[in-house]
N, C-alpha and C positions, 0 to 999 in steps of 0.2 A: 819525620814525625807524622807521617801519613796515617799510621795505625792508631793514632790517639783519638780520632774523631769520627767513629762510625755512626751510622744512623742519622746523618745530618748534623751531627755535633761538630762545632768548630774545632779543628785540630791545632797542632802547634805550628812550627815554622821551618824545620830543617829540610824535610823532603817536599814540602809544599813549594810551589813556584809562585812566590809573592811577586806581584807586579804593581807598578804605579797606576793609580786610577786618576787622581786629580790633585791639584794644589790650590789652596786659597791663601791669598796674602800678597803683600807688596814685594817688589824685587829690590827695593832700596837697601843698600848696605848699612846706612846710618839709621838705626832703629830707635825711635823714641821710646822711653820707658813705658809710657802709657799704652803703646801698641803691643807690648809683649803679652802673649796669650797666657792666662793664669789658670784656666780650667777647660776641660773638654770632656763631653759625656754624651753617650747615646741614650735615647729614650728607651723605655721598656720594650717597645716593639722593634726598635732599630730604624724606624722610618724617619726619625728626626735626630739631628746631631747638633748639639749646642756648644758654643765656645764663649768664653768671657775673657776680657783683657784687663790690664791694670788701670786703664783709663775709665773703666766702668761700662764699657760697651758690651752688650750681649748680642750675639748673632746666632740665629736658629736656621739650620739648613734642613731642607726636606728632600727626601730621596725621590728621584723621578722614576716613573714606571718605564719598563722596557720600551725603547723606541726603535722600530725597525728601520726608519730612515736615518737613524744615527746609531749604527751598531757599536761605536766606540763608547757611547754614553753609558750603557749597561748599568742603569740605575744610579747615575751621578747624583751628588748632593748639591742642590742649588739654594740660594738664599730664599728663605721663607718669611722671616721677620727679623727686625732689629729693634733694640731699644736701649736706652741709657739707664743703668741701674743706680748710678750715683755720679756726682760731679768730681772730676779728678782733683780739684783743689781741696777736697775733703779726704783725700787719700791718706790713710794713717801713716804710710811710709814717709810722707812729707810733712806731717803735722804731729810733732812729738807731744804737743800739749793735749792731744786727744788720747785719753787713757784707755777707753774701751774700743775694741775693734772686733769685727767678725772675721774670723780666719777661714772657717769652713762651714758649709751648710750641707746637711744630709736629710733626705726624705725618710719618713717612716715607711716601712714596707707597704706596698700598695694593697696587700691583703687585709690591712687594718681598716676597720670601718671609720675610725677617726682619722683626721687629716692633720698630721703634725710635721713640724720641721725641727731638726736638731742642729744647734749652732754652738761653736766654741767662741767665747769672748775673752779678750785680754789674756789668753793663754792659761787662765786659772779656773775658768768656769765653763760649764756646759749648760745651756738653756734649752728648754722645750717650748716650742711655739705652736699654738693652735691657729689654724688659718682663719677662724671666725672670731678670734680675739687678738686684735692687732695692737692694743695699747700696752700690753704687758706680756711677759714670758714667765715660765716656771723654771726656777733654778733647780737642777737635779744633781749637779756635781759642783763642788766648790772646794778647791784645795789651797785657797789663799790662807796663809798662816796669820795669826794675830800679830806677829812680829815679822815683817818682811825680810829681816836679816836672817831668818830661819828658813827662808825659801830654798829648796834644794832641787826642785824639778818643776817643769811646766807641762801642760797638756799639749800634745802635738797633733792628734787626730782622734776622731770619734765616729762611730757608725752603729746603726741599729742592726739587729739580727734580721735576716731576710724573711723569716717565718714566725718569729716570736717577738711581737711588738713591745713586749715588756723587757727585753734583753738588749743591752748595748755594751760595747767595749770602747775603751779609750786608752790611748798610748801616751807615753811620757818621754821626756828628753833623757831619762836615765835608762831607756831601753826596756821598760816594763810595760805590760799590758794588763789592764784590769777589766774584768767582766762584771757587770752590775745587773741586778734584777729590780726593776721599779716596783714590783709587787711587794717586796720586803720593806721598802721605806720610800717615802716621798723624796727625801734627800739621800742620794746614793753615796753617803759618806763612808760606807763600808762595802767593799767589793765581795762578790760571791766566789770569784776565782782570780788568781794572780799568776800571770805567766811571765817567767823570767828564765833566761838561759844562764847557767852558772858560768862565771868568767874564769878563763885559764890564767892563773896568777903569773905564769911564765911569759905570757904574751902581753902583759899589761904595759902601757906606755902613756905618755902625756896625752895622746889623742884618743885613748880608749873610750872615755865617756862621750866624747864628741861624736865619734863614728858609730857608737852603739845607739844613739838617739833614734827613735822610730819616727820616720817622716810620714808614713802612711799605714793604714790598717784597713783591710777589706775582708769581709766575710765571703766565703765561697757561696755560689748560688744554692748549693745543697744545704748550707747552714752547718755542715759538719766541721768545716775547717775555717781558719782565718789566715790571712797572709799579711806579713809585715815587711816593710822596707826600711832598712837602715842605710848608712852611707855606702857600704861595700857589698851588701848582699840582700837577697830576698829570702824570707823564711816562711815556711808553712807550718802552722800549729794545728794539732788536733784538740778540739775543745775539751776532750776528756783527759788530756795530758798536759799538766801545767809546768812540768819541770824542764822541758826542753822541746824545741821544734822537731817535727818529724822529717822535715826536709830543709836543707840550706843550699841555696844556689848562689854562687859567687857571680856578681855582676861585672865588676872590673877590679879584680884582685891585684892586677898589675899596678894599680894606683897606690898600693900600700907603701911603696918606696918613695912616693911623691907627696906624702901627707904633710910634710913640712912646708913645701911650696904651696900646696893647696890651702893650708892654714893661713899663709901670708897673703894670698889673694882672695881669701874668704870663700873660695869654692867649697871648702869642707863643710860649710853650713848650708849648702844647697839642699832643697827638700824634694827628693824624687818620689813620685807616686808610682803605683803599680795597679795591675788589673788582671782579672781572670778571663778566660774565654768562656763561651756559653755553657759548657758542661764541666768546667773546672779541671780539664785535662791538661791545660797549658796556661802559663802566666807570662806577662809581658811587663817590662819596665824600661826606663831610659838610662842613658849614659851621656858621655861627652862626645865631642866631635860630630854631633847629630847622629850618634849611634843609638840604637835601641836593641834590647835583648829579649829573646823568647826562650822559654824553658818548657820542654815536654815532660810532664810528670809521669808518663807511662814508660817512655824509653830512656829517660834521663839524658836526652840529647838537647843541645842548645844551639842557638845561632845568633850572630850579630849582624844586623842590617843597618843601612844608612838612609836617612831622609835627606835627599839632596836634589836641588833643581837641575844639576847636571845630568841626573838620571831620570828626569821626570817626563820622558816621552810616553804617550799613551801606550799601555800594555807592555812597557819595558820591564823586564824581569829584574828583580833585585839580586845582586850578587852578594853572597856572604862575605863579611869583612873579618879580618883577623888582626890582632894587635901584637906586635913583637915587643916583649918586655926587656929583652937584652940579647946579646950575642948576635950572630949573623942573621940579618933580616932576609926572609924568603920573598920571592916574587909575590906581589899583590898584598903583602903585609904592610901594616901601618906601624911605624915606630911610636912607642909610648911618649917619646920626647917631642914628637911632632903633632900630638893631639891638640886641638883647639878647644880650650876650656870655656871660651865665650859662647861656643855653640853647644847647647845642652838640651836634652829631651827630658823635661820634668813631668810632662803630662801626656798620658796615652789612654786610649779607650778601645774596647773590643766590642764589635756588634754582638748582641745577645744570642743570635741564632745562626750567623753566617761568618765566614772567614773574611771579614772586612774590618780593618783597623784604622784608627785615626791617631795621628801623632802630631803634637804641637812642638814646633821648632822655632823659638823666638816669636816672630810675628807671622809665621807661616803655618798653615794647617795642611798636612799631607794625609791623603787617604790612599790606602793600599788594599788590594784584594788578591785572593789566589786565582789562578788562571781558570780553574774549574768552576768558579763561582758565577 
């Protein structure tokens, strides 16, 4: 994938020699639920890297400058600040009586003069918050029906357009994506565009609606495309074409034969996120067994890599991994029957200007970079 990122643009992953940089987190095998990382993201400059966990702890890492006395540091990220965002006892996952909860928060594009936050509450509403008005928010999307028995879908993700602060998209559990323009109405109860891929009736099954639920949506940096992640694939949509995606990349198609067992152990409801590289030429998302996937949009090549402490020696190169779905297993292949579904990469982030990636694996944060970086 080396040809995808000329002119300093971060490329993909197949021809790049991705290597281990550092790992943050505990070595303990018994991980408390509160210690599981729930989000990871680089700042706009890439000099800061933030993580949050289910216990409400937020850790901000700052990138060190080049240190000649420590050649292996090469701009490592070290703890800059920590704070507690909320107390674990108020975690909505453990307090069923708390009806409203904040699922995701997105910043308004930094080009905007106003300072706003976008949040999804209780799966049915999207609110807009102004940083100077802390006692109330502005409801801009509300899909709660008058009769809850008529509820057919919930909001799963939402994001502002990177260049047009009046435009946002939100996805649903039915696999649809709606684009809204806040200039047309204060309450975006009517969408401007509706994105949905037609379903093949011949492939419909009991699991169809579950695996089509969109768990993440991200605009490309250019603002021309958006990317969605469902259970088995990543799709790229052109904002000018609502009928079907322009690209579909299979993340772990070999799990289609395992949907029954994945349903029984609730893994089928896992919410995988996705991210773009700095110039939109490559995308990344997670999988099971601590695997994560990269797709080069220029060459249409892909690679599977693993976040593992066993391979976490400084500057150690990551070897591509392959999964055998059936038949005779080749050397270095992993059988689909031996995958560890308790080890999952739900959250990933890509540095906005360099080939540096951050991958959250349970309570560990892995940072990788290409050898030329």
